[in-house]
N, C-alpha and C positions, 0 to 999 in steps of 0.2 A: 426320250419322251418329251413332248411339248409341255411347256410351262402352262399351268392352268390359270385362267383368269376368273374362275369361279371360286367363291368362298364357302358357300354352304347351300343347303336346300332351304328355300324361304317359304315355300308353300306346296301343298299337294292338292289337286282338284279331284273330288270324289263325286261321281254322278249319283243322285238320289231320286227316288220316286216321289216322295212327299217331303218337302223342306221342313215343315214344322215338326213332323214325327221324327225326322233324322236329327234335327237340332236338339230336340228333347232327349233323344237317345244318347248322343255324344256328350251332352252336358250332364245328364242325370245318371247315366250308367258308367261313363268313363271319366267324368270329372273335368271336362273341357269347360272353358269360359267363352261366352259369346263376345266377340270383338266388333262385329259389324253385321247388319242385315240390310240387304238392298230393299228399297221401298216397294218394288214390284213383287216381293216375296219369292223370288226365284233363286237367290243366292245369299249365303251367309258365311261368315268367317268365324271359325272356332279355333281355340288354341289351348295348349298346355303351358305351364310356366316356362318350359324351354323347348326348343325344337321348332320345326316349321309349323306354320298355320295350316289349317285345312279349310279349303274352299268347298262348301257343300253346294252343289249346283243342281237344281231341280231340272230334270229332263227325262224324256222317254228313254227307257233302258231297253236294250236288245239282249236277247238270250244268246249265250255263246259259251266259250270255254271259261271256266272259273279260274281266276288268278288273284293273287294277293294284291290289294291296292295300297295298303299301309302296313308297315311293320312297327311294332312298339317294343321297346325294351322296358321290362318291369323290374322294380326294385324287390318285389316279393311275388314271384310268379305263381306260387302255390296259393297264396291268399287271393290274388287277382282271379285265378280260375274259380275258386270257391265263391267269391263275391259275384262274379258274372253269372255263374250257375244259379245262385240263390236269387238273382235278380231276373231270371227268366231269359237270359241272353242265349241265343242259339250257339252251341259249341260244336265244332267239327272235330277233326282228329287231334288227339292229345299225344304228343311225342315226348315221353319221359326219358328216352334213352340218349338224348342229346348230350354228348360228353361223358358217357358212362365209362368207368374204369373198374377193374377188379382189385380189391384190396388184398393184402397178404392173407387175411383170414378166409378168402374165397367169396366174400360178399361183393355185390355190385354197388358201387357208390355212384350216384347220379350227380353230375356236376352242373347240369343244366337241363331245361326242358322248354318246349314250346307247344303252342296249340293254335288252331284256327278258330275264329269266331266270326259272326256275321252281323252286319248292321241291318236296320229294317228294310233297306232296299236290296238286300242280298249281296252286298259287297263283302268279299272275304278279307278279313283282317287277321294278322298273326301277332301273337305276343310271345316274347322269349325272355328268358332270364336265368340266372344262376340259382341253383338249389344245392343243398348239401344234406341229403338224406340217404339212408342205406336201405336197400330192399332185401 
């Protein structure tokens, strides 16, 4: 395998319908901070304390196959799901069986879960994280 010259992902570019609405959503629903906003109001950079920045770029969006544009790792996936739901964020499929195992007592222990959710422009996002509860 060739030696990589890449160190990390520095940014992701996400197309949005309305920049102000999307900035507000990423900042107030997900806890991002605004790092830069272009004077023409067509692009802004938001970021979390670690990981790549997200460039929100206002443009006309085309309908097509839905795919994930960003994946987030959550420290408390169950609480994140609850918080997003209570804040009116559109939630898609919730997959609780990620990493399920059977315990000796016959119960199913879920080691992780993930779910899809959507920003105001219809971009699909996914959050994943470890859980430790028994069903």
